N, C-alpha and C positions, 0 to 999 in steps of 0.2 A: 476633573474626575468623571463628570457626567459624559464628557466627550470621549474619554478613554473607554468607559463602559459601552458607549454606543458603538465605537469602532470595534471593540471586542465582540459585541453581539452581532454586528454585521459580518465579521470574519467567520464566526461560528455558523451563522445562517448560510453564508455562501458555500462554505466547505460541506456543511451537512446536506445542502441541496444537491451536491454531486451524486449522492446515492440515488437520486430520483431519475437519473439518466440511465440509459442502457449501458451494458458492459462495453459496447463498441465506442461509446462516447468517452470512455476512460482511457483511450489509447491515443498517445501523442506520437507523431512520427517526426524525427529530425533527420534531415538529409545532410550527410557529411562526406564530401569527396566521393560522390556516386555510391555511397553506402548508406542504407537506411538503418537507423537505430530507433528502436521503439521503446516507449515508456508506458507501462501498464500499471494501473492502480488496483491494489487489493485493499478493501475497506473492512476495518473492524466495525461491525454493526450488529447489534442485538446478540452479542457474545458469540459471533461466528465471523469467518472471513467471507467476503463476497467479492468476486467469485471464489469458490473453494478450490478450483483447479484452473490453471492457465497454461498455455503453451506459447513460448516465445523463442526467439532466435538468440544465438550466441551474441554476447555483448549488449543485449537489451537490458533495460533496467526495470525494476518493480518498485513502485512507491507504496509503502504500507501506511495507510492513513487511519487514524483512530477517530471514529465518530461516536463511540460508546462513552458512557459516563465513567466506566472503570478503566484503570490503567492496563495497557497491554504492552508486552515486550516480545518482539519477533525473534525467533531463532531459526536459522537456515543451516542445517547440518551442524557444524561447530561454530558458525558465525552468528553472533547475536547483536541485536541493535540496542538502542537505549530505551528505557521505559517511556512510553508514549501516553501523555495525558490526552484528554479529549481535544481534538483540533490540531494535534501534532502529527507529523509524518516522519518516516525514515526511508531513505532510498538505498537500494542494493543493486549493483550492476553484476550480472551473471557472466563471468568470464570463462566458464567451462560448461560443457554440455552434460546432460544427464537429467535424472529425476531427483528433485529436491523436496524433501518433506519440510513443511513450514509449520511451526507451532508457536503458541504463546507460552513462554516459560512461566508466566504467572497464573495461567489457566490452561493446562495441557489438553483440555477438551476442545479448545479452539485450535483447529488444524486446517491445513491446506496443502496444496502441492503445486510446484512450478516445474514444468517440463521444458528443458532447454534443448533445442535442436541444433 
């Protein structure tokens, strides 16, 4: 039981330290057949999304990560993710271009925007 708690604490510490890095460090690039696909992380922190607005390319993915104590549930247009406890994430791949409003269905004051080129 103590080992499980220690592992859980370490996982939470590692994930929560992600917010200490700059926005650029939250971008992972995967090369696939001469095509770059990018993954960007938007973090629920202090009851807001960080960053609040991002610009990505078509077929890039966004990871929504919760480091708040309260539960958040992402909605993108009519697409909704699962409720996220602290330390959990949900990934969404943007397969159409446009501007997408992002909000937390459980706290509609928490909002963001994803611009897909």
